C-alpha positions as CSV (number, residue, x, y, z in Angstrom):
1,M,-14.8,-10.5,-4.3
2,R,-13.8,-9.5,-8.0
3,K,-10.7,-7.1,-8.5
4,K,-11.1,-3.4,-9.3
5,I,-9.0,-2.5,-12.3
6,V,-7.8,0.4,-14.3
7,A,-5.6,-0.5,-17.3
8,G,-4.3,2.0,-19.4
9,N,-3.6,1.4,-23.2
10,W,-1.1,3.6,-24.5
11,K,-1.8,2.0,-27.9
12,M,0.9,3.5,-30.3
13,N,2.4,5.9,-28.4
14,M,5.3,6.7,-26.7
15,D,9.1,6.1,-27.8
16,Y,11.0,3.9,-25.6
17,N,12.4,6.9,-23.2
18,E,9.3,8.7,-23.0
19,G,7.5,5.4,-22.1
20,L,10.1,4.8,-19.0
21,A,9.5,8.4,-17.6
22,L,5.7,8.3,-17.7
23,F,5.9,4.8,-16.2
24,S,8.0,6.1,-13.3
25,E,5.8,8.6,-12.7
26,I,2.9,6.4,-12.6
27,V,4.6,4.2,-10.3
28,N,5.5,7.2,-8.1
29,M,2.4,8.4,-7.9
30,V,0.7,5.2,-6.9
31,K,3.1,4.3,-4.2
32,D,1.9,7.6,-2.6
33,E,-1.6,8.1,-3.4
34,V,-3.4,5.1,-4.0
35,T,-4.8,3.1,-0.9
36,G,-7.7,1.3,-1.6
37,Q,-7.2,-2.4,-3.5
38,Q,-7.3,-1.6,-6.7
39,Q,-4.7,-2.7,-9.6
40,A,-3.6,-0.2,-11.9
41,V,-2.3,-1.9,-15.7
42,V,-0.4,-0.6,-18.2
43,C,-0.7,-2.4,-21.5
44,S,2.3,-0.5,-23.5
45,P,3.5,-1.2,-27.1
46,F,6.2,-4.2,-26.6
47,I,9.5,-2.0,-26.8
48,H,8.7,-1.2,-22.9
49,L,7.4,-4.3,-21.4
50,H,10.4,-5.5,-19.7
51,S,11.7,-2.2,-18.8
52,L,8.4,-1.3,-17.4
53,A,8.3,-4.9,-15.3
54,Q,11.4,-4.1,-13.8
55,L,10.6,-0.8,-12.5
56,A,7.1,-2.2,-11.3
57,K,8.8,-4.8,-9.1
58,G,7.5,-4.7,-5.7
59,Y,4.5,-2.7,-6.3
60,D,1.9,-5.0,-6.1
61,K,-1.0,-2.5,-6.9
62,V,0.9,-2.3,-10.6
63,A,1.0,-4.7,-13.1
64,I,1.9,-4.7,-17.0
65,G,0.2,-5.9,-20.1
66,A,0.5,-6.5,-24.2
67,Q,-1.4,-5.1,-26.5
68,N,-1.8,-7.9,-28.9
69,A,-0.2,-11.4,-28.9
70,H,-0.2,-14.0,-31.9
71,Q,-2.1,-17.0,-31.7
72,N,0.4,-19.2,-32.4
73,E,3.3,-20.2,-29.9
74,S,5.8,-19.7,-32.5
75,G,7.0,-19.9,-35.9
76,A,7.7,-18.2,-39.2
77,F,5.2,-15.3,-38.5
78,T,7.5,-12.2,-39.6
79,G,6.7,-9.1,-37.2
80,E,4.2,-11.1,-34.9
81,T,5.2,-11.4,-31.0
82,S,4.2,-14.7,-29.3
83,A,2.5,-15.0,-25.8
84,K,5.4,-17.0,-24.4
85,M,7.6,-13.8,-25.6
86,I,5.4,-11.5,-23.5
87,K,5.4,-13.6,-20.4
88,S,9.1,-13.8,-20.4
89,T,9.3,-9.7,-20.1
90,G,7.1,-10.1,-16.7
91,A,4.0,-8.6,-17.9
92,A,1.2,-10.1,-16.6
93,Y,-1.7,-9.3,-19.2
94,V,-2.8,-8.8,-22.9
95,I,-5.4,-7.1,-24.6
96,L,-7.0,-9.0,-26.9
97,G,-10.2,-8.1,-29.4
98,H,-9.6,-4.6,-29.0
99,S,-12.1,-2.5,-31.3
100,E,-9.1,-1.2,-33.6
101,R,-7.7,-4.8,-33.7
102,R,-10.9,-6.3,-35.2
103,Q,-11.6,-3.0,-37.6
104,Y,-7.9,-2.3,-38.7
105,F,-6.8,-6.2,-38.9
106,G,-9.2,-7.9,-39.1
107,E,-9.8,-10.1,-36.2
108,N,-12.6,-12.1,-35.5
109,N,-14.3,-14.1,-33.0
110,E,-12.6,-17.3,-34.1
111,L,-9.3,-15.9,-34.2
112,L,-9.7,-14.5,-30.7
113,A,-10.7,-17.5,-29.5
114,K,-7.2,-18.9,-30.5
115,K,-5.5,-16.2,-29.1
116,T,-7.1,-16.6,-26.0
117,D,-6.1,-20.0,-25.5
118,T,-2.6,-19.5,-26.3
119,V,-2.2,-16.0,-23.8
120,L,-4.1,-18.4,-20.9
121,A,-1.6,-21.8,-21.9
122,N,1.2,-19.0,-21.3
123,G,-0.1,-17.8,-17.9
124,L,-1.1,-14.7,-19.2
125,K,-4.2,-12.8,-18.3
126,P,-6.5,-11.5,-21.2
127,I,-8.2,-8.6,-21.0
128,F,-10.7,-9.5,-23.7
129,C,-12.7,-6.6,-25.7
130,I,-16.5,-6.7,-26.8
131,G,-18.6,-3.6,-27.7
132,E,-21.0,-2.7,-30.4
133,T,-20.3,0.1,-33.6
134,L,-22.8,2.9,-33.5
135,E,-24.7,1.0,-36.2
136,E,-25.1,-2.0,-34.4
137,R,-26.7,0.0,-31.9
138,E,-28.6,2.3,-33.9
139,A,-30.3,-0.8,-35.2
140,E,-31.0,-2.0,-31.5
141,K,-28.7,-4.9,-32.1
142,H,-26.0,-4.2,-29.7
143,F,-27.1,-7.0,-27.0
144,D,-27.2,-9.7,-29.7
145,V,-23.7,-8.4,-30.9
146,I,-22.1,-8.9,-27.5
147,K,-23.7,-12.4,-26.5
148,T,-22.1,-13.1,-29.8
149,Q,-18.8,-11.8,-29.0
150,L,-18.7,-13.7,-25.9
151,A,-20.2,-17.2,-27.0
152,E,-17.7,-17.4,-30.2
153,G,-14.8,-15.7,-28.6
154,L,-14.7,-17.0,-24.4
155,Y,-17.1,-19.7,-24.1
156,H,-15.0,-22.7,-25.3
157,L,-13.3,-22.3,-21.7
158,S,-13.7,-24.4,-18.9
159,A,-15.2,-22.1,-15.4
160,E,-11.7,-22.0,-14.4
161,Q,-10.2,-20.9,-17.5
162,F,-12.7,-18.3,-17.7
163,G,-12.0,-17.5,-14.1
164,Q,-8.4,-15.7,-15.4
165,V,-10.0,-13.6,-18.2
166,V,-11.0,-9.7,-17.5
167,I,-14.1,-8.6,-19.7
168,A,-13.4,-5.2,-21.1
169,Y,-16.6,-3.4,-22.5
170,E,-15.7,-0.7,-25.3
171,P,-18.8,0.7,-27.4
172,V,-17.0,1.3,-30.4
173,W,-18.5,4.8,-31.3
174,A,-17.4,6.2,-27.7
175,I,-13.6,5.6,-28.3
176,G,-11.3,8.4,-29.3
177,T,-14.8,10.5,-30.3
178,G,-15.0,12.4,-26.8
179,K,-18.8,10.5,-26.8
180,T,-19.3,8.6,-23.5
181,A,-21.9,6.0,-22.7
182,T,-23.8,7.4,-20.0
183,S,-23.7,5.7,-16.6
184,D,-26.8,3.7,-17.1
185,Q,-26.2,3.0,-20.8
186,A,-22.8,1.3,-19.3
187,Q,-24.4,-0.2,-16.5
188,E,-27.2,-1.9,-18.8
189,I,-24.6,-3.5,-20.6
190,H,-22.5,-4.6,-18.0
191,A,-25.4,-6.3,-16.0
192,F,-26.3,-7.7,-19.3
193,I,-22.7,-9.3,-19.4
194,R,-22.5,-10.6,-16.1
195,A,-26.2,-12.2,-16.6
196,E,-24.6,-13.7,-19.4
197,I,-22.0,-14.8,-18.0
198,T,-24.1,-16.4,-15.1
199,A,-26.1,-18.1,-17.5
200,K,-23.3,-19.6,-18.9
201,Y,-20.8,-20.3,-15.8
202,G,-23.1,-19.6,-13.1
203,Q,-23.4,-16.9,-10.1
204,Q,-20.0,-17.3,-8.6
205,V,-18.0,-17.1,-11.8
206,A,-20.0,-14.4,-13.1
207,D,-20.0,-12.1,-9.4
208,D,-16.1,-13.0,-9.8
209,T,-15.7,-11.6,-13.2
210,T,-14.2,-8.2,-13.5
211,I,-16.0,-6.2,-16.0
212,L,-13.9,-3.1,-17.1
213,Y,-15.7,0.2,-19.1
214,G,-13.7,1.4,-21.9
215,G,-14.9,4.2,-24.0
216,S,-13.5,7.8,-23.6
217,A,-13.3,7.5,-19.7
218,N,-11.7,10.7,-18.2
219,P,-11.2,12.0,-14.7
220,K,-14.4,14.0,-14.7
221,N,-16.9,11.1,-15.8
222,A,-14.8,7.8,-13.8
223,P,-16.7,8.5,-10.4
224,E,-19.8,8.5,-11.9
225,L,-19.1,5.3,-14.3
226,F,-17.4,3.3,-11.6
227,A,-20.2,4.3,-9.2
228,Q,-22.3,1.7,-10.8
229,P,-22.8,-1.5,-9.4
230,D,-21.4,-4.0,-12.8
231,I,-18.7,-1.5,-13.3
232,D,-15.3,-2.9,-11.8
233,G,-12.8,-0.1,-13.5
234,G,-11.7,1.1,-17.0
235,L,-9.9,0.3,-19.7
236,I,-8.3,4.2,-20.5
237,G,-7.2,5.1,-23.5
238,G,-6.2,8.7,-23.8
239,A,-6.4,9.5,-20.5
240,S,-3.4,7.0,-19.6
241,L,-1.3,9.0,-21.3
242,K,-1.0,11.7,-18.7
243,S,0.2,10.4,-15.5
244,R,-1.9,12.5,-13.3
245,D,-5.0,12.2,-15.3
246,F,-4.6,8.1,-14.8
247,L,-4.0,8.1,-11.6
248,D,-6.8,10.4,-10.6
249,I,-9.1,7.7,-12.6
250,V,-7.3,4.6,-10.5
251,K,-7.5,6.9,-7.2
252,V,-11.6,6.8,-7.5
253,F,-11.3,3.2,-5.8
254,N,-9.9,4.6,-3.1
């Protein structure tokens, strides 16, 4: 049975004390209000990781993630952070290939394949982001784009390795824009992704793969989105910066 996950992506927000205060609220709310088997994952800036991991100890429904990792194990890469460093903080997940990393930092599928290998080698779970731009969707290339992102970024992995990966579908045109894919649009893509995984790795691996929706999900639209058969949770941006909004999304799986 695949895991239901709601992952918050704080992006470049929250100073150190603000982050600890927000996370403390989240942990307490999870403890008091989450009754299902879902997991809340908070992906914070690097400065918070160790402290948040300490606060999360003893709560199996809460995990910590980073927002990026370097493809090399170590070396002369000033300003970068390695997967080994992230693992040492107590974090369990790493977001890879977010559309903002692809757009602003030129990350391509080849680079992300290397990052995935390094993250897995260090015992971390990638939350691997894929999705199309508005131009690609309007040109009806969205299926091809997603197929290529999967193939070039992940299909070098063994079935066992792939089993450690969480997929996040994020329609780039719906990130931070207030636009959201309809539940039917989102389900169509999620079903396509699962079918592609089936073709590569078989039905069991596909059935066990968690696929998240990321694209302006909020407490109002999350119930309809998460009710779709192939949507297993969300990668949440803006709403993850408000403890009540984030928890209301997590609680959809109660």
